C-alpha positions as CSV (number, residue, x, y, z in Angstrom):
1,M,7.5,-1.1,-25.3
2,K,6.6,2.4,-23.9
3,V,4.8,2.5,-20.7
4,L,3.3,5.4,-18.8
5,L,3.1,4.9,-14.9
6,A,0.7,7.2,-13.2
7,A,1.6,7.7,-9.5
8,V,-0.1,11.1,-8.7
9,S,-1.7,10.9,-5.3
10,F,-2.2,13.2,-2.2
11,A,0.7,12.1,-0.3
12,S,3.8,14.3,-0.2
13,G,5.8,11.7,1.7
14,I,6.6,8.1,0.8
15,S,3.5,6.0,1.4
16,G,2.6,2.5,0.1
17,L,1.2,3.8,-3.2
18,Q,4.4,5.6,-4.0
19,R,6.6,2.7,-3.0
20,H,4.6,0.4,-5.2
21,A,4.9,2.7,-8.2
22,F,8.7,3.2,-7.7
23,N,9.1,-0.5,-7.3
24,V,7.3,-1.2,-10.4
25,V,9.8,1.3,-12.2
26,R,12.7,-0.7,-10.7
27,C,11.2,-3.8,-12.0
28,L,10.5,-2.6,-15.5
29,L,14.0,-1.2,-15.8
30,L,15.5,-4.7,-15.6
31,R,13.8,-5.7,-18.9
32,E,15.3,-4.9,-22.2
33,E,11.8,-5.0,-23.9
34,V,10.8,-1.8,-22.0
35,A,12.1,1.0,-24.1
36,E,10.7,4.0,-22.1
37,I,9.0,4.4,-18.7
38,H,7.2,7.7,-18.3
39,L,6.6,8.2,-14.5
40,V,4.0,10.8,-13.7
41,I,4.0,12.4,-10.1
42,A,2.4,15.5,-8.6
43,P,4.3,18.7,-8.0
44,W,4.3,18.1,-4.4
45,Q,6.0,14.8,-4.9
46,R,9.0,16.2,-6.7
47,K,11.6,15.0,-4.3
48,L,10.2,11.5,-3.8
49,P,11.9,9.6,-6.6
50,E,15.4,10.8,-5.5
51,A,14.4,9.9,-1.8
52,A,13.3,6.5,-2.9
53,G,16.5,6.0,-4.7
54,L,15.2,5.4,-8.1
55,P,18.3,4.6,-10.4
56,A,19.3,7.0,-13.1
57,D,18.5,5.5,-16.5
58,R,18.0,7.1,-19.9
59,R,14.8,5.1,-20.3
60,L,13.2,6.6,-17.3
61,I,11.5,9.9,-18.1
62,L,9.9,11.9,-15.2
63,H,6.8,13.9,-15.7
64,V,5.2,16.5,-13.2
65,A,1.5,16.7,-13.7
66,N,0.0,20.1,-13.9
67,V,-2.5,19.6,-11.0
68,D,-3.6,21.1,-7.8
69,R,-3.7,19.0,-4.6
70,G,-7.6,18.9,-4.1
71,S,-9.3,15.6,-4.7
72,M,-11.6,17.0,-7.5
73,Q,-8.4,18.4,-9.3
74,R,-6.5,15.2,-9.0
75,N,-9.5,13.2,-10.3
76,L,-10.0,15.4,-13.3
77,W,-6.3,15.2,-14.0
78,Y,-6.7,11.4,-14.2
79,W,-9.9,11.7,-16.3
80,E,-8.7,14.4,-18.8
81,G,-4.9,14.9,-18.3
82,L,-3.8,11.3,-18.3
83,P,-5.1,10.6,-21.8
84,R,-3.6,13.9,-23.1
85,L,-0.2,12.9,-21.7
86,A,-0.3,9.4,-23.0
87,A,-1.1,10.7,-26.5
88,R,1.5,13.4,-26.3
89,V,4.3,11.0,-25.4
90,G,3.1,8.1,-27.5
91,V,3.0,5.3,-25.0
92,D,1.9,1.9,-25.8
93,L,0.3,1.1,-22.4
94,A,-0.8,3.1,-19.3
95,H,-0.4,1.6,-15.8
96,L,-2.4,3.4,-12.9
97,S,-0.5,2.5,-9.7
98,Y,-4.0,2.5,-7.8
99,P,-7.5,2.8,-9.0
100,M,-8.6,6.3,-10.2
101,P,-11.1,7.7,-12.6
102,L,-10.3,6.0,-16.0
103,H,-11.5,7.7,-19.2
104,R,-10.8,4.5,-21.3
105,A,-12.4,5.9,-24.5
106,A,-10.2,8.9,-24.4
107,L,-6.9,7.1,-23.6
108,G,-6.0,5.6,-26.9
109,C,-4.1,2.6,-25.4
110,P,-4.7,-0.2,-23.2
111,A,-4.9,0.4,-19.4
112,V,-3.6,-1.7,-16.5
113,V,-4.4,-0.8,-12.8
114,S,-2.7,-2.0,-9.8
115,L,-5.4,-3.1,-7.2
116,H,-4.1,-3.2,-3.6
117,D,-7.3,-3.8,-1.7
118,L,-11.1,-3.6,-1.7
119,Y,-11.2,-1.5,1.5
120,P,-14.3,0.5,0.3
121,Y,-16.2,-2.7,0.6
122,E,-14.3,-4.5,3.2
123,I,-14.0,-1.6,5.9
124,P,-16.0,1.4,4.9
125,A,-15.1,2.8,8.3
126,N,-11.6,3.7,6.7
127,F,-13.4,6.5,4.8
128,G,-16.6,7.3,6.7
129,F,-19.9,8.1,5.4
130,P,-20.6,9.2,2.6
131,K,-17.1,9.0,1.4
132,F,-16.9,5.2,1.2
133,L,-19.9,5.3,-1.3
134,V,-17.9,7.5,-3.5
135,N,-14.9,5.4,-3.2
136,R,-16.8,2.4,-4.2
137,M,-18.0,4.3,-7.3
138,V,-14.6,5.2,-8.4
139,L,-13.3,1.7,-7.7
140,R,-16.1,0.2,-9.7
141,Q,-15.7,2.4,-12.7
142,C,-11.9,2.0,-12.9
143,L,-12.0,-1.9,-12.6
144,R,-14.9,-2.0,-15.0
145,D,-13.0,0.0,-17.7
146,A,-9.4,-1.2,-17.2
147,D,-8.2,-3.8,-19.7
148,A,-6.2,-5.7,-17.1
149,I,-6.0,-5.6,-13.2
150,A,-2.8,-6.4,-11.4
151,C,-3.8,-7.6,-7.7
152,V,-0.9,-7.4,-5.3
153,S,-1.7,-10.6,-3.7
154,D,-3.9,-13.8,-3.7
155,A,-5.8,-12.3,-0.7
156,T,-6.7,-9.2,-2.9
157,L,-7.6,-11.4,-5.8
158,A,-9.9,-13.5,-3.7
159,M,-11.6,-10.3,-2.3
160,L,-12.1,-9.1,-5.9
161,K,-13.8,-12.4,-6.8
162,R,-16.1,-11.9,-3.8
163,Y,-17.2,-8.5,-4.6
164,A,-16.9,-8.4,-8.6
165,G,-18.6,-10.1,-11.4
166,T,-16.9,-12.5,-13.8
167,A,-16.2,-10.1,-16.4
168,V,-14.2,-8.1,-13.9
169,W,-12.2,-10.8,-12.0
170,Q,-11.3,-12.6,-15.2
171,K,-9.2,-9.6,-16.2
172,A,-7.2,-9.9,-13.1
173,V,-3.8,-11.6,-12.3
174,R,-1.7,-11.8,-9.1
175,I,1.6,-9.8,-9.2
176,Y,3.0,-9.3,-5.8
177,N,4.4,-6.1,-4.5
178,C,8.3,-5.9,-5.0
179,V,10.2,-6.2,-1.8
180,E,13.9,-6.9,-1.6
181,P,16.5,-6.7,1.0
182,A,17.5,-3.1,1.7
183,A,21.1,-2.1,0.8
184,E,21.3,1.0,3.1
185,M,20.6,1.9,6.8
186,A,20.6,5.3,8.4
187,A,23.6,5.8,10.8
188,R,21.6,7.6,13.3
189,S,18.2,7.0,14.9
190,P,15.2,8.8,13.4
191,I,13.3,8.5,16.9
192,P,13.4,11.7,18.8
193,G,15.2,11.3,22.2
194,W,16.1,7.8,21.6
195,N,18.6,6.5,24.3
196,R,19.0,2.9,23.5
197,E,15.5,2.0,24.8
198,K,13.8,-1.3,23.7
199,L,11.6,-0.6,20.8
200,L,8.3,-2.1,19.5
201,L,7.7,-1.1,15.8
202,C,4.4,-0.8,13.9
203,V,4.6,0.4,10.2
204,A,0.9,1.5,9.6
205,Q,-1.2,4.5,8.3
206,H,-3.7,5.9,10.8
207,R,-6.6,4.0,9.3
208,R,-9.3,1.9,11.0
209,N,-8.0,-1.2,9.4
210,K,-4.6,-1.0,11.0
211,N,-6.1,-1.5,14.5
212,I,-3.5,0.5,16.2
213,A,-5.8,1.3,19.1
214,V,-5.5,-2.3,20.1
215,L,-1.7,-2.4,19.8
216,I,-1.5,0.7,22.1
217,R,-3.6,-1.0,24.7
218,A,-1.5,-4.1,24.4
219,F,1.7,-2.0,24.9
220,Q,0.2,-0.5,28.0
221,R,-0.3,-4.0,29.4
222,L,3.3,-5.0,28.4
223,L,4.5,-2.2,30.4
224,G,2.3,-2.8,33.4
225,S,3.1,-6.5,33.5
226,G,6.8,-6.1,33.3
227,A,7.0,-7.9,30.1
228,M,8.8,-4.9,28.7
229,S,10.9,-2.4,30.7
230,P,9.2,0.8,31.7
231,E,11.5,2.9,29.4
232,A,10.4,0.9,26.4
233,K,9.0,2.7,23.4
234,L,6.3,1.9,20.8
235,V,7.1,3.5,17.4
236,V,4.2,4.0,14.8
237,I,5.5,4.9,11.5
238,G,3.0,5.9,8.8
239,M,0.9,8.7,7.3
240,E,-1.6,10.4,9.5
241,G,-5.3,9.7,8.8
242,P,-8.8,9.6,10.2
243,E,-7.7,7.9,13.3
244,S,-4.9,10.2,14.3
245,G,-6.8,12.3,16.7
246,K,-8.3,9.4,18.5
247,L,-5.0,7.6,18.8
248,R,-3.2,10.8,20.1
249,R,-5.9,11.3,22.7
250,M,-5.7,7.7,23.7
251,V,-2.0,8.0,24.2
252,A,-2.4,11.1,26.3
253,A,-5.0,9.7,28.5
254,A,-2.9,6.6,29.2
255,G,0.0,8.8,30.2
256,L,2.2,7.3,27.4
257,A,3.2,10.5,25.5
258,A,6.9,9.9,26.4
259,R,6.7,6.2,25.3
260,V,4.6,6.1,22.1
261,H,6.1,7.9,19.1
262,F,4.1,8.6,15.9
263,L,6.6,9.3,12.9
264,H,6.0,9.8,9.2
265,G,8.0,10.8,6.2
266,L,11.0,8.6,7.0
267,S,13.5,7.9,4.2
268,E,14.1,4.2,3.3
269,P,17.4,4.1,5.2
270,E,15.7,5.5,8.3
271,L,13.0,3.0,8.1
272,Q,15.6,0.2,7.8
273,W,17.2,1.6,11.0
274,C,13.8,1.1,12.8
275,Y,13.6,-2.5,11.5
276,R,17.1,-3.5,12.5
277,H,17.0,-1.9,16.1
278,C,13.5,-2.9,17.1
279,E,12.7,-6.0,19.4
280,A,9.7,-6.9,17.4
281,V,7.5,-5.7,14.5
282,V,3.8,-5.9,15.2
283,S,1.0,-5.6,12.7
284,P,-2.6,-6.1,14.2
285,S,-4.4,-5.4,11.0
286,L,-8.1,-6.3,10.8
287,T,-7.6,-6.6,7.0
288,E,-4.9,-6.0,4.5
289,G,-4.3,-6.4,0.7
290,F,-0.6,-7.1,1.2
291,G,1.6,-7.4,4.3
292,L,4.4,-5.0,3.1
293,P,5.7,-4.4,6.7
294,I,5.7,-8.0,7.4
295,A,7.8,-8.7,4.3
296,E,10.2,-6.0,5.0
297,A,10.6,-7.2,8.6
298,L,11.3,-10.6,7.6
299,L,13.9,-9.5,5.1
300,A,15.5,-7.6,7.9
301,G,15.5,-10.5,10.4
302,C,12.9,-9.1,12.8
303,R,10.8,-11.2,15.2
304,V,7.2,-10.6,13.9
305,V,3.7,-10.7,15.6
306,C,0.8,-10.2,13.3
307,S,-3.0,-10.8,13.1
308,D,-4.0,-14.1,11.5
309,I,-5.5,-12.7,8.2
310,P,-5.0,-14.1,4.7
311,A,-2.7,-11.5,3.4
312,H,-0.4,-12.1,6.3
313,R,-0.5,-15.8,6.0
314,E,0.3,-15.6,2.4
315,I,3.5,-13.8,2.9
316,A,4.7,-14.9,6.2
317,D,3.2,-18.4,7.1
318,G,5.7,-20.3,9.2
319,H,7.7,-17.3,9.9
320,C,5.6,-15.1,12.3
321,R,3.8,-15.4,15.6
322,F,0.0,-15.1,14.5
323,V,-2.7,-14.0,16.8
324,R,-6.5,-14.1,16.2
325,L,-7.8,-10.6,17.1
326,R,-11.5,-10.2,18.0
327,D,-13.5,-7.3,19.6
328,D,-10.9,-6.3,22.2
329,S,-7.8,-8.5,21.8
330,A,-5.3,-6.3,23.6
331,D,-4.7,-9.2,26.1
332,A,-4.1,-11.8,23.3
333,L,-1.9,-9.4,21.4
334,A,0.3,-8.5,24.5
335,S,0.6,-12.2,25.3
336,A,1.8,-12.9,21.8
337,I,4.3,-10.0,21.8
338,A,5.6,-11.1,25.4
339,G,6.0,-14.7,24.0
340,I,8.0,-13.6,21.0
341,L,10.3,-11.3,23.1
342,I,11.8,-14.3,24.8
343,E,12.6,-16.0,21.6
344,P,16.2,-15.7,20.0
345,K,16.7,-13.1,17.3
346,R,15.8,-14.2,13.9
347,E,17.7,-14.6,10.7
348,P,16.5,-12.8,7.6
349,V,14.0,-14.7,5.6
350,P,14.5,-14.8,1.8
351,L,11.3,-14.0,-0.1
352,P,12.4,-14.8,-3.8
353,Q,8.8,-14.6,-5.1
354,L,8.8,-10.9,-4.2
355,S,12.1,-10.2,-6.1
356,A,12.3,-7.6,-8.8
357,A,13.6,-10.1,-11.4
358,V,10.6,-12.4,-10.8
359,L,8.1,-9.6,-10.9
360,A,9.6,-7.8,-13.9
361,R,8.9,-11.0,-15.9
362,Q,5.3,-11.1,-14.6
363,Y,4.6,-7.4,-15.6
364,V,6.2,-7.7,-19.0
365,A,4.0,-10.9,-19.7
366,L,0.9,-9.0,-18.6
367,Y,1.6,-6.0,-20.7
368,R,2.3,-8.1,-23.8
369,R,-1.0,-10.1,-23.2
370,T,-2.9,-6.8,-22.7
371,L,-1.3,-5.4,-25.8
372,K,-2.4,-8.3,-27.9
373,S,-5.8,-8.3,-26.6
374,P,-6.8,-4.6,-26.0
375,S,-10.5,-5.4,-26.2
376,W,-10.6,-7.4,-22.9
377,A,-14.1,-8.2,-21.9
378,T,-15.7,-5.0,-20.3
379,A,-18.0,-5.5,-17.3
380,S,-21.3,-3.9,-16.9
381,A,-21.9,-1.4,-14.1
382,S,-23.7,-4.2,-12.3
383,D,-20.7,-6.6,-12.2
384,L,-19.4,-5.3,-8.9
385,D,-21.5,-6.0,-5.6
386,L,-24.7,-4.1,-6.0
387,T,-24.9,-3.1,-2.4
388,N,-25.4,0.7,-2.7
389,A,-25.4,0.4,-6.4
390,S,-27.3,3.6,-6.7
391,A,-23.9,5.3,-6.5
392,G,-22.5,3.5,-9.5
393,N,-23.4,4.7,-13.1
394,A,-22.3,8.2,-12.4
395,A,-18.6,7.6,-12.7
396,K,-19.2,6.4,-16.2
397,Q,-19.7,9.9,-17.5
398,R,-17.5,11.9,-15.2
399,P,-15.0,11.1,-12.3
400,A,-16.1,11.2,-8.8
401,S,-15.0,13.8,-6.4
402,L,-13.1,11.5,-4.1
403,E,-10.4,8.9,-4.9
404,A,-10.3,5.4,-3.9
405,G,-7.3,4.2,-1.7
406,N,-6.0,7.8,-1.2
C-alpha cells in the first residue's frame, strides 16, 4: 500500500495540524502493509519533520510542494498540484491531514480526510465575517467529495452528525489523534528570564474558542487573592492568531507584562519541559475537536483544569478538574485552579487508546476498506447544514480562496 499524506499549510512552526500529520506517519511506519509514505510539506516547512523527530525510514519519502504561501496559491495546489503528484508517484490512496479543496475527479485514487473540528459552524468568530462563510464552503466541498472521513474524536463525529447529512457522516469513523509519552525533555527552560517561579501553562492558539482572555482574568484573580505567589507566571504556548492583539493589550492594561508570556515555535523537548515544570495545565476552551494538550498533560503527570466540554470529557474524564464556563467565568476558573494547586502532584495517566500501535491498525483498516469501496456514497451539496448555503456550490467547480482550519 502506497499512501500520500498531504500536510501543506500556512504554519512555519509546529502546530496541531503538523503534529497530527507527523503522528500519522509514525503510526503508518509501524505497519508492514504500508510500502511507501509520501509526505508532502510546503517550502517554509522544510525543517519541521526533523524538528518533530520523524524517524529515518526508507519507506518515508518527503516531497516539498512547489507552492507560494498565500491562501489562493495553497488552495490551488491542493486542487491541481496534489492530483498531479499522486499520479506521478503512483500512490494507492491520498490522505489530507485536514480539509482542503479536493478535486476528486482528477485525483485518480481514493481520498481520506482527517476532520479535526467543525469550527466554521460551531464558532464562526474564529474566522470573522465573511471568512467563515468561505471556510464553510471549503469544508462542505471536501467532506462531500472525500471517500472517507477520519474524525479525531467522538465529539467531532457527533458535531459532524449535527451539521451533515447522512451521506456525509456515514463515510466517517473515529480515529483518535496519536499521543504517546515523550521520550525527551529539554535541559533548559524555554521561558525568557525564568528563575524558578511557579508556572501555569496553557497550550493554545490565539483563537476565540481557546478562551484565553478568561484565563488571563482568572490568573489576575489568583495573584490578587494570594492563591499564587506574586512572582508566578502564566505561559501560553501556541501560534498567534486573530486574538493576539487583544490578548497583548489586555495583559498590558492589567500590568501583567512581566508575568504572562506568549510563546510559539517551541520544539517537542521544550514543550515537554513546560509540562513537567508547571504547577498545572489549564484549558478553558469553549469548544474543541480533541483535547491534545489535555492528553499530553496527563501523560506527563500534570494537574489539569479544563472546561467541561465533550472533547475534554472524552479524553480526561476522571483525571481532571472540570469547570463549567459561562459568559464571564474568571472567578469559577480561578477557584478551580486554586483548588487543584493544593492537591498532591499527579502520576502520569496511561492513555493506551491514543497509542501509535492501536491507531496504526485503525488507519490501515480504514485504508483497506476505502480501497475496496472507492465509490463511497457521494453527498449532494445540500447534505451539510444549509445555513448560508448560498456559499456552497462554488467549491464544486473551483477551490475557494481561503482554507478551512488554517
